[in-house]
N, CA and C atoms as a LAMMPS dump frame, in Angstrom:
ITEM: TIMESTEP
0
ITEM: NUMBER OF ATOMS
690
ITEM: BOX BOUNDS ff ff ff
-5.0000000000000000e+02 5.0000000000000000e+02
-5.0000000000000000e+02 5.0000000000000000e+02
-5.0000000000000000e+02 5.0000000000000000e+02
ITEM: ATOMS id mol type element x y z
1 1 1 N 0.873 -1.046 0.132
2 1 2 C -0.024 0.437 0.068
3 1 3 C 0.911 1.36 0.286
4 2 1 N 1.904 0.967 0.812
5 2 2 C 3.026 2.311 0.526
6 2 3 C 3.33 2.485 -1.06
7 3 1 N 3.626 1.86 -1.793
8 3 2 C 3.46 2.465 -3.523
9 3 3 C 2.229 2.979 -3.733
10 4 1 N 1.207 2.7 -3.15
11 4 2 C -0.021 3.216 -3.919
12 4 3 C -0.239 4.671 -3.156
13 5 1 N -0.071 4.581 -1.838
14 5 2 C -0.043 6.008 -1.261
15 5 3 C 0.977 7.476 -2.054
16 6 1 N 2.261 6.24 -1.965
17 6 2 C 3.137 7.033 -2.761
18 6 3 C 3.131 7.607 -4.059
19 7 1 N 2.591 6.895 -4.513
20 7 2 C 2.242 7.513 -6.11
21 7 3 C 1.312 8.149 -5.85
22 8 1 N -0.149 8.163 -5.234
23 8 2 C -0.685 9.171 -5.667
24 8 3 C -0.176 10.829 -4.72
25 9 1 N 0.232 10.379 -4.013
26 9 2 C 0.756 11.717 -3.728
27 9 3 C 1.832 12.475 -4.655
28 10 1 N 2.318 11.835 -5.423
29 10 2 C 3.582 12.485 -6.702
30 10 3 C 2.583 13.075 -7.03
31 11 1 N 1.472 12.114 -7.787
32 11 2 C 0.259 12.708 -8.69
33 11 3 C -0.297 14.299 -8.375
34 12 1 N -0.366 13.901 -7.317
35 12 2 C -0.819 15.411 -6.447
36 12 3 C 0.307 16.741 -7.001
37 13 1 N 1.232 16.276 -6.902
38 13 2 C 2.344 17.188 -6.698
39 13 3 C 2.199 17.586 -8.601
40 14 1 N 2.097 16.616 -8.756
41 14 2 C 2.413 17.179 -10.567
42 14 3 C 1.502 17.837 -11.102
43 15 1 N 0.195 17.694 -10.833
44 15 2 C -0.893 17.892 -11.09
45 15 3 C -0.878 19.713 -10.548
46 16 1 N -0.656 19.754 -8.939
47 16 2 C -0.103 21.043 -8.819
48 16 3 C 1.029 21.453 -9.593
49 17 1 N 1.899 21.123 -9.759
50 17 2 C 3.064 21.698 -10.632
51 17 3 C 2.588 22.153 -11.998
52 18 1 N 1.72 20.997 -12.886
53 18 2 C 1.035 21.619 -13.784
54 18 3 C 0.159 22.958 -13.871
55 19 1 N -0.635 22.916 -12.873
56 19 2 C -1.407 24.464 -12.681
57 19 3 C -0.427 25.335 -12.73
58 20 1 N 0.709 25.502 -11.747
59 20 2 C 1.145 26.896 -11.894
60 20 3 C 2.622 27.107 -12.374
61 21 1 N 1.987 26.178 -13.695
62 21 2 C 3.762 25.943 -14.912
63 21 3 C 4.25 27.578 -15.8
64 22 1 N 3.157 28.204 -15.516
65 22 2 C 3.305 30.148 -15.821
66 22 3 C 4.356 30.392 -15.221
67 23 1 N 4.667 29.776 -13.735
68 23 2 C 5.701 30.605 -12.938
69 23 3 C 6.963 29.545 -12.934
70 24 1 N 6.899 29.176 -12.844
71 24 2 C 7.663 27.859 -12.856
72 24 3 C 8.528 27.505 -13.836
73 25 1 N 7.812 27.407 -15.421
74 25 2 C 8.41 26.871 -16.72
75 25 3 C 8.356 27.715 -17.548
76 26 1 N 7.37 29.124 -17.14
77 26 2 C 6.974 30.243 -18.532
78 26 3 C 8.065 31.23 -18.009
79 27 1 N 8.743 31.165 -16.779
80 27 2 C 9.566 32.473 -15.808
81 27 3 C 8.511 33.475 -15.61
82 28 1 N 7.423 33.513 -15.133
83 28 2 C 6.492 34.551 -14.937
84 28 3 C 6.556 34.126 -13.41
85 29 1 N 7.374 35.302 -12.603
86 29 2 C 6.993 35.522 -10.811
87 29 3 C 5.734 36.021 -10.63
88 30 1 N 5.167 37.068 -11.553
89 30 2 C 4.15 37.834 -11.084
90 30 3 C 3.194 37.279 -10.488
91 31 1 N 3.087 35.42 -10.673
92 31 2 C 1.709 34.737 -10.44
93 31 3 C 1.873 34.329 -8.892
94 32 1 N 2.931 34.812 -8.332
95 32 2 C 3.503 34.158 -7.365
96 32 3 C 2.706 35.197 -5.969
97 33 1 N 2.289 36.413 -6.388
98 33 2 C 1.671 37.147 -5.445
99 33 3 C -0.199 36.936 -5.094
100 34 1 N -0.676 35.378 -6.134
101 34 2 C -1.534 35.361 -5.27
102 34 3 C -1.922 33.871 -4.554
103 35 1 N -2.573 33.482 -3.959
104 35 2 C -2.404 32.786 -2.782
105 35 3 C -3.004 31.544 -3.229
106 36 1 N -3.325 31.686 -4.278
107 36 2 C -3.744 29.846 -5.275
108 36 3 C -2.602 29.272 -5.391
109 37 1 N -1.781 30.28 -6.034
110 37 2 C -0.259 29.26 -6.619
111 37 3 C 0.945 29.283 -5.778
112 38 1 N 1.044 30.232 -4.517
113 38 2 C 1.381 30.04 -3.347
114 38 3 C 1.082 28.888 -2.676
115 39 1 N -0.281 27.967 -2.534
116 39 2 C -0.777 27.104 -1.704
117 39 3 C -0.536 26.124 -2.549
118 40 1 N -0.43 26.385 -4.082
119 40 2 C -0.443 25.053 -5.137
120 40 3 C 1.132 25.014 -5.057
121 41 1 N 2.174 25.376 -4.921
122 41 2 C 3.192 25.429 -4.835
123 41 3 C 3.57 24.929 -3.555
124 42 1 N 3.296 25.365 -2.682
125 42 2 C 3.793 24.571 -1.227
126 42 3 C 3.105 23.232 -0.71
127 43 1 N 1.604 23.068 -1.722
128 43 2 C 1.841 21.696 -1.519
129 43 3 C 2.671 20.516 -2.643
130 44 1 N 3.114 21.171 -3.565
131 44 2 C 3.689 20.764 -4.529
132 44 3 C 5.393 19.792 -3.761
133 45 1 N 5.773 20.991 -3.18
134 45 2 C 6.531 20.687 -1.741
135 45 3 C 6.95 19.64 -0.971
136 46 1 N 5.731 19.816 -0.211
137 46 2 C 5.317 18.808 0.614
138 46 3 C 4.85 17.402 0.099
139 47 1 N 4.359 17.17 -0.893
140 47 2 C 3.434 16.568 -1.143
141 47 3 C 4.436 15.608 -1.855
142 48 1 N 5.784 16.097 -2.948
143 48 2 C 6.719 15.636 -3.382
144 48 3 C 7.778 14.447 -2.485
145 49 1 N 7.632 15.703 -0.885
146 49 2 C 8.356 14.844 0.2
147 49 3 C 7.63 14.009 0.412
148 50 1 N 6.445 14.03 0.779
149 50 2 C 5.149 12.576 1.544
150 50 3 C 5.287 11.726 0.59
151 51 1 N 5.499 12.063 -0.865
152 51 2 C 5.493 10.898 -1.635
153 51 3 C 6.551 9.829 -1.844
154 52 1 N 7.518 10.631 -1.884
155 52 2 C 8.954 9.765 -1.989
156 52 3 C 9.355 9.21 -0.392
157 53 1 N 8.754 9.586 0.387
158 53 2 C 8.891 9.184 1.994
159 53 3 C 8.133 8.072 1.723
160 54 1 N 6.983 8.044 1.45
161 54 2 C 6.107 6.557 1.258
162 54 3 C 6.942 5.606 0.669
163 55 1 N 7.114 6.08 -0.737
164 55 2 C 7.778 4.781 -1.551
165 55 3 C 8.98 4.565 -0.923
166 56 1 N 10.012 5.026 -0.205
167 56 2 C 11.099 4.725 0.786
168 56 3 C 10.769 4.5 2.042
169 57 1 N 9.814 4.467 2.259
170 57 2 C 9.202 4.02 3.642
171 57 3 C 9.901 4.596 4.734
172 58 1 N 10.042 6.196 4.599
173 58 2 C 10.832 7.219 5.564
174 58 3 C 10.24 7.901 6.046
175 59 1 N 10.621 8.725 7.32
176 59 2 C 9.181 9.588 8.123
177 59 3 C 9.002 10.787 6.822
178 60 1 N 7.72 10.557 7.592
179 60 2 C 6.604 11.806 6.802
180 60 3 C 6.625 12.894 6.835
181 61 1 N 6.388 14.057 6.326
182 61 2 C 6.324 15.639 6.959
183 61 3 C 5.72 15.396 8.315
184 62 1 N 6.12 16.199 8.882
185 62 2 C 5.447 16.554 10.474
186 62 3 C 4.083 16.622 10.241
187 63 1 N 3.091 16.201 10.841
188 63 2 C 1.981 16.23 10.959
189 63 3 C 1.473 17.643 10.878
190 64 1 N 1.834 18.78 11.652
191 64 2 C 1.536 20.398 11.52
192 64 3 C 1.831 20.948 10.418
193 65 1 N 2.978 20.431 9.39
194 65 2 C 3.137 20.695 8.335
195 65 3 C 1.989 20.35 6.862
196 66 1 N 1.549 19.194 7.512
197 66 2 C 0.874 18.285 6.542
198 66 3 C -0.721 18.944 6.418
199 67 1 N -0.788 19.183 7.501
200 67 2 C -2.035 19.916 8.173
201 67 3 C -2.403 21.289 7.918
202 68 1 N -1.583 21.88 7.593
203 68 2 C -1.343 23.626 7.427
204 68 3 C -0.998 23.632 5.694
205 69 1 N -1.091 22.539 4.705
206 69 2 C -0.983 23.086 3.467
207 69 3 C -1.989 22.059 3.175
208 70 1 N -2.891 20.885 3.689
209 70 2 C -4.242 20.81 3.452
210 70 3 C -5.239 21.998 3.616
211 71 1 N -5.033 22.651 4.879
212 71 2 C -6.062 23.809 5.126
213 71 3 C -5.735 24.873 4.038
214 72 1 N -4.493 25.487 3.721
215 72 2 C -4.42 26.698 2.799
216 72 3 C -4.889 25.966 1.34
217 73 1 N -4.619 24.941 0.666
218 73 2 C -5.262 24.399 -0.305
219 73 3 C -6.625 24.423 -0.499
220 74 1 N -7.673 24.026 1.204
221 74 2 C -8.855 23.828 1.073
222 74 3 C -9.115 25.367 0.967
223 75 1 N -8.439 26.542 1.405
224 75 2 C -9.093 27.844 1.542
225 75 3 C -8.762 28.315 -0.146
226 76 1 N -7.762 27.557 -0.871
227 76 2 C -7.853 28.314 -2.358
228 76 3 C -9.015 27.965 -2.67
229 77 1 N -9.409 26.274 -3.074
230 77 2 C -10.75 25.797 -3.303
231 77 3 C -11.699 26.594 -2.728
232 78 1 N -12.272 26.616 -1.443
233 78 2 C -13.387 27.302 -0.88
234 78 3 C -13.528 29.018 -1.579
235 79 1 N -12.792 29.514 -1.261
236 79 2 C -12.721 31.058 -1.715
237 79 3 C -13.227 31.02 -2.792
238 80 1 N -12.466 30.392 -3.874
239 80 2 C -12.637 30.406 -5.868
240 80 3 C -14.287 29.636 -5.667
241 81 1 N -14.592 28.673 -5.097
242 81 2 C -15.584 28.282 -5.291
243 81 3 C -16.466 29.534 -4.477
244 82 1 N -16.466 30.068 -3.7
245 82 2 C -17.942 30.876 -3.17
246 82 3 C -17.928 32.008 -3.266
247 83 1 N -16.389 33.063 -3.674
248 83 2 C -16.121 33.759 -3.805
249 83 3 C -15.627 35.075 -4.857
250 84 1 N -14.74 34.207 -5.804
251 84 2 C -14.048 34.711 -6.81
252 84 3 C -15.251 33.905 -8.295
253 85 1 N -15.242 35.045 -8.954
254 85 2 C -15.766 34.72 -9.991
255 85 3 C -15.624 33.738 -11.063
256 86 1 N -16.287 32.958 -11.81
257 86 2 C -15.544 31.802 -12.44
258 86 3 C -14.724 32.263 -13.504
259 87 1 N -13.753 31.164 -14.227
260 87 2 C -13.086 31.351 -14.974
261 87 3 C -13.414 31.377 -16.012
262 88 1 N -13.169 32.791 -17.239
263 88 2 C -13.407 33.337 -18.228
264 88 3 C -13.343 31.754 -19.295
265 89 1 N -14.454 32.07 -19.758
266 89 2 C -14.72 31.152 -20.758
267 89 3 C -13.644 30.613 -22.195
268 90 1 N -13.399 29.128 -22.63
269 90 2 C -12.513 29.126 -23.68
270 90 3 C -11.246 29.037 -23.006
271 91 1 N -11.353 28.905 -21.71
272 91 2 C -9.503 28.482 -21.319
273 91 3 C -9.022 27.322 -22.077
274 92 1 N -8.336 27.081 -22.133
275 92 2 C -7.387 26.01 -23.284
276 92 3 C -7.084 24.682 -21.504
277 93 1 N -7.87 23.961 -22.023
278 93 2 C -7.574 22.785 -21.43
279 93 3 C -5.482 22.396 -21.199
280 94 1 N -5.048 22.272 -20.205
281 94 2 C -3.766 21.545 -20.297
282 94 3 C -3.443 20.089 -19.889
283 95 1 N -4.545 19.85 -19.209
284 95 2 C -4.397 17.763 -18.871
285 95 3 C -5.801 17.013 -18.628
286 96 1 N -5.939 16.192 -19.005
287 96 2 C -7.074 15.65 -18.9
288 96 3 C -8.252 16.35 -19.091
289 97 1 N -8.424 17.515 -20.293
290 97 2 C -9.036 18.324 -20.291
291 97 3 C -9.824 19.488 -19.178
292 98 1 N -8.74 19.332 -18.523
293 98 2 C -9.089 20.702 -17.295
294 98 3 C -8.238 21.933 -17.896
295 99 1 N -8.638 22.769 -17.113
296 99 2 C -7.634 24.062 -17.266
297 99 3 C -7.018 24.431 -16.169
298 100 1 N -6.142 25.403 -16.024
299 100 2 C -5.162 25.426 -15.615
300 100 3 C -5.982 26.017 -13.856
301 101 1 N -7.222 27.017 -14.387
302 101 2 C -7.722 27.299 -13.044
303 101 3 C -8.474 25.717 -12.499
304 102 1 N -9.363 25.007 -13.313
305 102 2 C -9.87 23.875 -12.368
306 102 3 C -9.117 22.992 -11.868
307 103 1 N -7.515 22.827 -12.465
308 103 2 C -6.703 22.297 -11.773
309 103 3 C -6.738 23.159 -9.896
310 104 1 N -5.95 24.052 -10.049
311 104 2 C -5.745 24.553 -8.966
312 104 3 C -6.717 24.744 -8.104
313 105 1 N -7.714 25.152 -8.537
314 105 2 C -8.864 25.679 -7.416
315 105 3 C -10.409 24.246 -7.607
316 106 1 N -9.915 23.287 -7.59
317 106 2 C -10.623 22.577 -7.958
318 106 3 C -10.018 21.226 -7.529
319 107 1 N -9.331 20.277 -8.326
320 107 2 C -8.448 19.372 -8.354
321 107 3 C -7.807 18.861 -7.679
322 108 1 N -6.648 20.134 -7.357
323 108 2 C -5.946 19.69 -5.813
324 108 3 C -6.604 19.531 -4.639
325 109 1 N -7.208 20.853 -4.184
326 109 2 C -7.499 20.563 -2.606
327 109 3 C -8.423 19.558 -3.084
328 110 1 N -9.268 18.822 -3.7
329 110 2 C -10.129 17.699 -3.428
330 110 3 C -9.01 16.663 -2.767
331 111 1 N -7.763 16.341 -4.125
332 111 2 C -7.184 15.712 -3.98
333 111 3 C -6.385 15.333 -2.42
334 112 1 N -5.8 16.577 -2.065
335 112 2 C -5.486 16.558 -0.734
336 112 3 C -6.159 16.486 0.378
337 113 1 N -7.43 16.66 0.241
338 113 2 C -8.127 16.314 1.469
339 113 3 C -8.407 14.893 1.58
340 114 1 N -8.45 13.979 0.211
341 114 2 C -8.819 12.697 -0.107
342 114 3 C -7.305 12.286 0.876
343 115 1 N -6.222 12.782 0.589
344 115 2 C -4.796 12.262 1.094
345 115 3 C -5.065 12.386 2.463
346 116 1 N -5.689 13.356 2.784
347 116 2 C -5.521 14.068 4.312
348 116 3 C -6.827 13.285 4.984
349 117 1 N -7.771 12.691 4.45
350 117 2 C -8.789 11.814 5
351 117 3 C -8.529 9.99 5.31
352 118 1 N -7.522 9.711 4.076
353 118 2 C -7.193 7.956 3.686
354 118 3 C -6.113 7.736 4.318
355 119 1 N -5.01 8.482 3.795
356 119 2 C -3.7 7.91 4.125
357 119 3 C -2.995 8.578 5.123
358 120 1 N -3.279 9.416 5.774
359 120 2 C -2.468 10.273 6.757
360 120 3 C -3.295 9.677 8.427
361 121 1 N -2.001 9.214 9.018
362 121 2 C -2.465 8.685 10.467
363 121 3 C -2.867 9.874 10.838
364 122 1 N -3.826 9.673 12.279
365 122 2 C -4.489 10.984 12.771
366 122 3 C -4.379 10.834 14.315
367 123 1 N -4.81 11.944 15.033
368 123 2 C -4.888 12.152 16.348
369 123 3 C -3.551 12.74 16.649
370 124 1 N -3.1 13.265 15.939
371 124 2 C -1.918 14.013 15.965
372 124 3 C -1.902 15.719 15.952
373 125 1 N -3.131 16.5 15.704
374 125 2 C -3.154 17.861 15.652
375 125 3 C -3.618 18.126 16.978
376 126 1 N -3.508 19.566 17.29
377 126 2 C -4.246 20.09 18.552
378 126 3 C -4.724 21.395 17.708
379 127 1 N -5.608 21.908 18.888
380 127 2 C -6.225 23.257 18.333
381 127 3 C -5.248 24.755 18.213
382 128 1 N -4.013 24.32 18.934
383 128 2 C -2.988 25.142 18.853
384 128 3 C -2.362 25.322 17.077
385 129 1 N -2.592 24.225 16.636
386 129 2 C -1.935 24.139 15.591
387 129 3 C -3.03 25.184 14.669
388 130 1 N -4.446 25.006 14.45
389 130 2 C -5.412 25.921 13.769
390 130 3 C -5.017 26.942 13.982
391 131 1 N -4.817 27.568 15.346
392 131 2 C -4.469 29.213 15.568
393 131 3 C -2.699 29.56 15.052
394 132 1 N -1.856 28.784 15.016
395 132 2 C -0.719 28.764 14.468
396 132 3 C -0.81 29.221 13.095
397 133 1 N -1.419 27.96 11.734
398 133 2 C -2.2 28.006 10.693
399 133 3 C -2.227 29.372 10.018
400 134 1 N -3.081 30.276 11.04
401 134 2 C -3.21 31.697 10.618
402 134 3 C -2.11 32.427 10.436
403 135 1 N -1.275 32.367 10.806
404 135 2 C 0.234 33.033 11.056
405 135 3 C -0.093 33.277 9.225
406 136 1 N -0.038 32.083 8.37
407 136 2 C 0.686 32.079 7.027
408 136 3 C -0.781 32.919 6.738
409 137 1 N -1.883 32.724 6.591
410 137 2 C -3.184 34.282 5.549
411 137 3 C -2.72 35.562 6.042
412 138 1 N -2.592 36.059 7.168
413 138 2 C -2.598 36.777 7.978
414 138 3 C -1.202 37.737 7.276
415 139 1 N -0.073 36.968 7.244
416 139 2 C 1.299 37.527 6.258
417 139 3 C 1.149 37.777 4.894
418 140 1 N 0.245 36.938 4.636
419 140 2 C 0.012 37.133 2.994
420 140 3 C -0.827 38.275 2.735
421 141 1 N -1.732 38.595 3.666
422 141 2 C -2.546 39.866 3.458
423 141 3 C -1.558 41.17 4
424 142 1 N -0.974 40.801 4.884
425 142 2 C -0.235 41.916 4.81
426 142 3 C 1.029 42.153 3.785
427 143 1 N 1.44 41.456 3.242
428 143 2 C 2.406 41.24 1.776
429 143 3 C 1.508 41.667 1.2
430 144 1 N 0.179 41.913 0.527
431 144 2 C -0.85 42.189 -0.258
432 144 3 C -0.742 43.859 -0.112
433 145 1 N -1.339 43.825 0.926
434 145 2 C -1.097 45.356 1.516
435 145 3 C 0.305 46.4 1.401
436 146 1 N 1.059 45.888 1.849
437 146 2 C 2.366 46.062 1.535
438 146 3 C 3.153 46.664 0.299
439 147 1 N 2.426 45.337 -0.672
440 147 2 C 2.799 45.706 -2.252
441 147 3 C 1.976 46.722 -2.515
442 148 1 N 0.673 46.873 -2.156
443 148 2 C 0.312 47.9 -2.743
444 148 3 C 0.278 49 -2.231
445 149 1 N 0.745 49.641 -1.403
446 149 2 C 1.771 50.754 -1.046
447 149 3 C 2.31 51.211 -1.625
448 150 1 N 3.849 50.04 -1.618
449 150 2 C 5.098 50.306 -2.168
450 150 3 C 4.984 50.828 -3.852
451 151 1 N 4.102 49.615 -4.284
452 151 2 C 3.551 49.615 -6.144
453 151 3 C 2.269 50.01 -6.13
454 152 1 N 2.054 51.114 -6.213
455 152 2 C 0.565 51.824 -6.608
456 152 3 C -0.089 51.356 -7.959
457 153 1 N 0.563 51.214 -8.78
458 153 2 C 0.41 50.994 -10.251
459 153 3 C 0.204 49.36 -10.411
460 154 1 N 0.225 48.69 -9.473
461 154 2 C -0.085 47.563 -9.894
462 154 3 C -1.247 47.155 -8.976
463 155 1 N -1.795 46.146 -9.932
464 155 2 C -3.426 45.419 -9.252
465 155 3 C -3.131 44.393 -8.186
466 156 1 N -4.266 44.815 -7.16
467 156 2 C -4.29 43.652 -6.091
468 156 3 C -4.34 42.63 -6.317
469 157 1 N -4.117 41.563 -5.67
470 157 2 C -4.477 40.255 -7.091
471 157 3 C -6.034 39.505 -6.321
472 158 1 N -6.58 40.444 -5.065
473 158 2 C -7.888 39.709 -5.202
474 158 3 C -8.947 41.291 -4.44
475 159 1 N -10.43 41.056 -4.915
476 159 2 C -10.69 42.324 -4.407
477 159 3 C -11.345 42.411 -3.069
478 160 1 N -10.912 41.407 -2.141
479 160 2 C -11.331 41.712 -0.959
480 160 3 C -9.878 41.944 0.109
481 161 1 N -9.064 41.756 -0.447
482 161 2 C -7.794 42.94 0.05
483 161 3 C -7.46 44.21 -1.008
484 162 1 N -8.288 44.776 -1.55
485 162 2 C -7.565 45.484 -2.661
486 162 3 C -8.004 46.96 -1.646
487 163 1 N -7.214 47.465 -0.873
488 163 2 C -7.13 48.858 -0.406
489 163 3 C -7.862 49.699 -1.248
490 164 1 N -7.36 50.191 -2.247
491 164 2 C -8.009 50.98 -3.125
492 164 3 C -9.281 51.06 -3.162
493 165 1 N -10.079 50.344 -3.594
494 165 2 C -11.428 49.966 -3.284
495 165 3 C -12.172 49.853 -2.28
496 166 1 N -11.882 49.147 -1.517
497 166 2 C -12.243 48.696 0.367
498 166 3 C -11.953 49.505 1.249
499 167 1 N -10.995 50.047 1.141
500 167 2 C -10.189 50.806 2.08
501 167 3 C -9.834 50.335 3.552
502 168 1 N -9.18 50.681 4.025
503 168 2 C -8.358 50.36 5.395
504 168 3 C -9.592 49.586 6.341
505 169 1 N -10.436 50.189 6.535
506 169 2 C -11.57 49.781 7.366
507 169 3 C -12.159 48.606 6.594
508 170 1 N -12.736 48.737 5.577
509 170 2 C -12.917 47.356 4.905
510 170 3 C -12.11 46.168 4.984
511 171 1 N -10.613 46.339 4.561
512 171 2 C -9.761 45.653 4.545
513 171 3 C -9.852 44.912 6.095
514 172 1 N -9.59 45.211 7.07
515 172 2 C -9.721 45.642 8.453
516 172 3 C -10.986 44.373 9.205
517 173 1 N -12.03 44.843 8.526
518 173 2 C -13.373 43.879 8.752
519 173 3 C -12.965 42.82 7.772
520 174 1 N -12.673 42.717 6.623
521 174 2 C -12.415 41.486 5.841
522 174 3 C -11.662 40.586 6.229
523 175 1 N -10.221 40.902 6.995
524 175 2 C -9.465 40.505 7.673
525 175 3 C -9.785 39.442 9.001
526 176 1 N -10.519 40.363 9.659
527 176 2 C -11.412 39.729 11.062
528 176 3 C -12.417 38.421 10.293
529 177 1 N -13.008 38.62 9.348
530 177 2 C -14.42 37.694 8.825
531 177 3 C -13.354 36.71 8.45
532 178 1 N -12.647 36.94 7.444
533 178 2 C -12.213 35.594 6.346
534 178 3 C -10.917 34.82 7.593
535 179 1 N -10.643 35.588 8.775
536 179 2 C -9.246 35.128 10.118
537 179 3 C -10.121 34.111 10.457
538 180 1 N -11.74 34.679 11.174
539 180 2 C -12.59 33.652 11.824
540 180 3 C -13.005 32.463 11.057
541 181 1 N -13.266 32.526 9.642
542 181 2 C -13.403 31.838 9.121
543 181 3 C -12.885 30.7 8.645
544 182 1 N -11.699 30.935 8.418
545 182 2 C -9.836 30.213 8.423
546 182 3 C -10.147 29.367 9.742
547 183 1 N -9.873 29.837 10.674
548 183 2 C -9.924 29.494 11.756
549 183 3 C -10.615 28.531 12.293
550 184 1 N -12.034 28.468 12.174
551 184 2 C -13.331 27.562 11.878
552 184 3 C -12.777 26.477 10.971
553 185 1 N -12.593 26.73 9.726
554 185 2 C -12.073 25.525 8.805
555 185 3 C -10.885 24.841 9.37
556 186 1 N -9.484 25.491 9.977
557 186 2 C -8.487 24.622 10.743
558 186 3 C -9.459 23.792 11.781
559 187 1 N -10.33 24.116 12.421
560 187 2 C -10.637 23.563 13.532
561 187 3 C -11.398 22.525 12.875
562 188 1 N -11.935 22.646 11.999
563 188 2 C -12.976 21.097 11.354
564 188 3 C -11.874 20.128 10.954
565 189 1 N -10.463 21.035 10.482
566 189 2 C -9.442 19.929 10.47
567 189 3 C -8.695 18.929 11.684
568 190 1 N -8.507 19.948 12.342
569 190 2 C -8.372 19.291 13.9
570 190 3 C -9.227 18.484 14.468
571 191 1 N -10.547 18.874 14.251
572 191 2 C -11.807 18.396 14.685
573 191 3 C -11.732 16.634 13.708
574 192 1 N -11.669 16.915 12.786
575 192 2 C -11.392 15.828 11.69
576 192 3 C -10.696 14.46 12.115
577 193 1 N -9.5 15.482 12.663
578 193 2 C -8.124 14.343 12.769
579 193 3 C -8.699 13.593 13.808
580 194 1 N -9.007 14.295 15.046
581 194 2 C -9.324 13.987 16.502
582 194 3 C -10.574 13.108 16.534
583 195 1 N -10.898 12.418 15.597
584 195 2 C -12.497 11.994 15.585
585 195 3 C -11.705 10.191 14.466
586 196 1 N -11.038 10.346 13.883
587 196 2 C -10.333 9.625 13.006
588 196 3 C -10.076 8.616 13.717
589 197 1 N -9.925 7.405 13.179
590 197 2 C -8.923 6.331 13.674
591 197 3 C -7.283 6.363 13.341
592 198 1 N -6.698 6.223 14.74
593 198 2 C -5.511 6.456 14.616
594 198 3 C -4.562 6.436 13.23
595 199 1 N -4.934 4.837 13.249
596 199 2 C -3.959 4.813 11.8
597 199 3 C -4.854 5.051 10.159
598 200 1 N -4.08 5.039 9.132
599 200 2 C -4.855 5.542 7.912
600 200 3 C -5.618 4.439 7.872
601 201 1 N -6.822 4.804 6.872
602 201 2 C -7.091 3.713 6.438
603 201 3 C -6.854 2.938 5.238
604 202 1 N -5.939 3.842 5.075
605 202 2 C -4.781 3.017 3.536
606 202 3 C -3.376 3.372 3.875
607 203 1 N -2.863 2.764 3.364
608 203 2 C -1.048 2.697 4.04
609 203 3 C -0.813 2.278 5.188
610 204 1 N 0.447 2.43 5.485
611 204 2 C 1.241 1.716 6.545
612 204 3 C 0.296 1.995 7.783
613 205 1 N 0.535 0.927 8.593
614 205 2 C -0.095 1.277 10.374
615 205 3 C 0.664 2.08 11.304
616 206 1 N 0.416 2.579 12.342
617 206 2 C 1.138 3.001 13.207
618 206 3 C 1.824 2.231 13.816
619 207 1 N 3.147 1.741 13.93
620 207 2 C 3.815 0.909 14.588
621 207 3 C 3.515 1.047 16.322
622 208 1 N 3.095 -0.064 16.391
623 208 2 C 2.577 -0.411 17.836
624 208 3 C 1.46 0.303 18.766
625 209 1 N 0.772 0.947 17.634
626 209 2 C -0.258 1.846 18.504
627 209 3 C -0.007 3.061 18.997
628 210 1 N 1.349 3.45 19.217
629 210 2 C 2.12 4.419 20.021
630 210 3 C 1.486 5.624 18.945
631 211 1 N 1.521 7.161 19.194
632 211 2 C 1.22 8.017 18.339
633 211 3 C 2.357 8.36 17.247
634 212 1 N 2.176 8.524 16.662
635 212 2 C 3.16 8.905 15.433
636 212 3 C 4.17 9.929 16.078
637 213 1 N 5.591 9.827 15.928
638 213 2 C 6.336 10.665 16.309
639 213 3 C 6.218 10.908 17.858
640 214 1 N 5.968 9.751 18.155
641 214 2 C 6.206 10.077 19.8
642 214 3 C 7.094 9.291 20.367
643 215 1 N 7.996 9.779 21.436
644 215 2 C 8.799 8.935 21.944
645 215 3 C 8.594 8.368 23.391
646 216 1 N 7.565 8.508 23.569
647 216 2 C 7.177 7.977 25.016
648 216 3 C 6.994 6.599 24.593
649 217 1 N 5.843 5.948 23.481
650 217 2 C 5.628 4.57 23.319
651 217 3 C 6.861 3.946 23.002
652 218 1 N 7.909 4.327 22.516
653 218 2 C 9.334 3.743 22.294
654 218 3 C 10.089 3.18 23.099
655 219 1 N 10.086 4.385 24.228
656 219 2 C 10.605 4.861 25.575
657 219 3 C 10.097 3.118 26.412
658 220 1 N 8.572 3.371 26.549
659 220 2 C 8.202 2.429 27.473
660 220 3 C 8.202 0.937 27.075
661 221 1 N 8.669 1.083 25.48
662 221 2 C 8.732 -0.256 24.677
663 221 3 C 10.171 -0.427 25.362
664 222 1 N 11.567 0.433 25.254
665 222 2 C 12.511 -0.506 25.694
666 222 3 C 12.389 -0.6 27.258
667 223 1 N 11.638 0.02 27.56
668 223 2 C 12.117 0.034 29.137
669 223 3 C 11.398 -1.471 29.862
670 224 1 N 10.134 -1.878 29.104
671 224 2 C 9.682 -3.239 29.395
672 224 3 C 10.375 -4.344 28.835
673 225 1 N 11.151 -4.013 27.73
674 225 2 C 12.304 -5.421 27.184
675 225 3 C 13.283 -5.126 28.554
676 226 1 N 13.666 -3.961 28.708
677 226 2 C 15.176 -3.944 29.63
678 226 3 C 14.609 -4.803 31.01
679 227 1 N 13.255 -4.638 31.778
680 227 2 C 12.577 -5.163 32.494
681 227 3 C 12.405 -6.483 32.457
682 228 1 N 12.114 -6.752 31.555
683 228 2 C 11.746 -8.393 31.229
684 228 3 C 13.422 -8.971 31.255
685 229 1 N 13.561 -8.305 30.529
686 229 2 C 15.883 -9.54 29.902
687 229 3 C 15.731 -9.336 31.303
688 230 1 N 16.306 -8.469 32.232
689 230 2 C 16.505 -8.668 33.642
690 230 3 C 15.702 -9.337 34.461
C-alpha cells in the first residue's frame, strides 16, 4: 500500500505543478502574488516529500505541516468556489481536459483532502495548530497591503484585499471575517483528525499503536524489554 500512497501523493504534486506552470516553466514570477499559486506550490513541495517518503518507507512530513498545506489548499478551493468569479470561458485545457484554473481551484484541493482523510495517520493535531496556521494568511494579507502601498500602479490580487476599492476599514473587516472563517476551517481539520482512527485507512499502520512521532511509546517499549530481560 505504501507504493499506492506514494504514487498518489506524487500525482498530487504533479497536478499542482502543472497548474502553476506559468510561474516555474514560463518564468512569470508575477503569478506568485496569488494565494492560489502559493498554496499549490507549497502543496507540491510537501507532497513530493511525502510521496517519496512513502515509497522509501521514510519518515513523513510533520503532522502540523501536512495539516497546514491541507488547510491552505482548502482555503484556495473554497474561496474560488464561493467568492471569486468563475474562470473566463474558452480557457485551454492543459491536462485531462482540465484548465489551469480547474486544476488549482478544484482538483488539487479535493485530492489533498482525500489524502488527509485516507492516507494520513490521525489524532496528531491540536487546537493550537489551527491558531498557528493563521499566521500564513495574515502574513499574506500584510504582503499584499504593503505591495499595494509600495507599488501603487500594480493591481491587487483579490478584491477583498484591494485597499484602493474597500479602504483600510474594509480591509480590517475582511481580515477579521476571513480570519474567523479560516480558523473555524482549521478547527474542522483538527476535529476530523481527532475523531478518525489513529491508523490511516490506506497505508502503513502506526507501529505499536503509539502516536506517530511519539517517543514515549518507544521509550516505554524499551523499558519493558529491559525489565523483562533483567
